[in-house]
Phi, psi and omega in degrees: 000317185293322181294315179303318181294319182293314178300319177300315177301319179297321182290323180292322182293316176304309180302315182300315181293326177288324185287331185252031181303119184275356183292127185294153175270130178262172183298309186300324185287332182257328180228081191295340179245013185283338179202165182235003182245227185302322187284355177302322185264005184283152185264130176292123184213160178270103185268343177076158178055220183253023180283129182256334177199150180220151179195109171045062178083351172269131178225123183248122179255174184296328173296324173301314183292322175299321177293321179295314177300313180303338180268354181290157180299149185302321185300330186251354184301317181295326175296323183292326180288329179284329184232072178292351174294326171302309180300317178294319180298314176304310182298308184295323172304311185296321183289316184289321178302325178292318172298321179288322186296319180299310179299324174297314178304316180299317182289331183256008177072029184261010181097190182228028178300146176256008189294163177297323180301319181294322179298320182292321178296316179300312186294317180303323182290342183272351183265141176286176177270135184250144173236166183223123178281162182294320181296318181296320181289320185292322177295319184294316180299317181299328183275336188228032186307325185295339180292335179252028175064020179075008183294151179299152184301315179306323183287328188244012181310310180298321177294324177296312180302313178300314181300315180295314177302316181291329171297318177295321184294311182299316176301314183290328179291319179295314177303317176298310177303321185291344182272004185294329180282353171271332180274338183228156176273109188243126180239133181236156184295119180293326182284325176295318181292326175294321176292315181289327177300315184299325180286315186296327185294354180275354182295159186297330182288313183288328174302318179290320183302318183266007181293341188094357174246152175297150183230146176237113183242130178244123171262124182194193181221121180292132186105338174249318183252043188298334179289334180277324190300313179297331177294316182297316181295324181290314182296322179298314184287326186279340185248004170049234186265013178290327182228166166262133177240120183237132172246121184247122177283107188293332175293333179261341180229054181302317183293312176306315180302317178297320180299326182262015179055037180256085187255351171240165178230157348286156172234136176242137175235132181246121178246136176288176184295341176270005179080016179270129177298119182264319184203146176229143180211145178242131184109183183294135179231118182291157180305317180292333171288320175296319179295321180299319180294319178299318183301326183292337176254024174085015177260123181255000000 
């Protein structure tokens, strides 16, 4: 009887500890695909009122976000209103980068300006120097010759190398920006995210991902990724109702593409039937490669 009582006590304590687990929930742990940048590591919290996010003295209310969206270029404004999570992520990232840049400027004797020029200088100072091998440049050219007007590789080699270096810089800068919520304590409204997730989940990629069927998603632009488009159509026709095949036109859905971290084109993402990302690829992907990846997630 005594042993049973002790065991019961241990079980009760364990259950109580699990029920009162104080570890905070992050955006990524609850909504793994709603964004791809700085907000993924932000803590979901009850902030009260119309406050959407806070971080080290910074407080962003709905009116601040609306003002930020209103200043965006007209071509992307409606997209930001449809997916305000992107707008909030962009806004809080820019604010925290400015704070970091000011601190960096003080330490390095560059003054205390809050301007965009200072932020660009600060970001540039965080990036390493990049190099490109001949093999890397040649493979890049083969996959994207159309970007260079079909000119022979030898004539555009320097442009190819420059393009790759710029791409590496953008990727490195994106990774650095995405780390701001690791360098700062960022908290976001749990109720706002729940509401926005419900609306966001109606987008074509998410609808396919949670459908219970494997999904093949291609982010591209008709006219630039012409080699991929007929392959996508063929895969859709040959696999019938076994999978979801989704094409996202990046030129029309720039914000949605950014939320799924599809910043270069074309990008292909394969989700299994449980909605888990199985494979991601940037560049041309041949039909047999697509079929092989589908086979890995149980599609014959």
